[in-house]
N, C-alpha and C positions, 0 to 999 in steps of 0.2 A: 247316626242320622246323616252325617256328612258323607259317609261311605256309600250310601244308597244313591245319592245324587251323582257321585263320581262314577259309580258302576253303571247307572242309567245312561250317562253321557258316553261312556267308553264302549258300551255294547254295540252300538251301530258302527263305530269305527273298527272295532275288532271283527265284526261279522261281515264287513265290506258293504254296509248299507249307505255309506256316505258318498263314495266316489263311483260306486256301481261297477260296470264292466271294466273300466280303465283301471280301477284299483285291483281287480282280480288279475288282470293281465300283468300289471307291474309286479304284483306279489309272486306270480308264477315264474316270471322271468328271473326275478331275484333268487328264487329257490333253485332254479335250474343253473344259474351262475354259481351259486354256492356249491352245489353238487359237482359241477364241472371243475371248480377249483380244487375240491377235495380229490377227485379222480386224477387230475393232472399232477397234483402234488405227490400222490402215491406212485404214479407212473415215473415221475422224475426221480423219486427216491429209489425205486426199484432198479432203474437203469444205472443210477450212480453206484449202487451197491454191486451190481453185476460188473461194471467197469472196474471198480476197485478190486473185486475178487479176481478178475482175470489178470489184472496188473500184478497182484501179489503172486499168483500162480506162475506168471511169466518170470518174475524176479527170482523166485525160488528155483525154477528150472534152470535159469542161467547161472545162478550161484552154484548149483549142484554140478553143472558141467564144468565150471571153472575149477572146482575142487578136484574133479576127476582128472582134468588136464594137468593140474599142478602136481598131482601124485605121480603121474607117469613120467 
């Protein structure tokens, strides 16, 4: 019985019937910000991995050259 009252009061809040257009705009902006944060996080991670990979490749190529020069 108590659940019905809570559900009836939450339905207008959930469906955007309380604040109207302002509520819809705020919710959409919040959703866009969340998506943007995810995308920028993926981009930052991708760039960090690429930089780390190129540094390791550079280090290995220098170490190989040093070994060749040491043998000669």
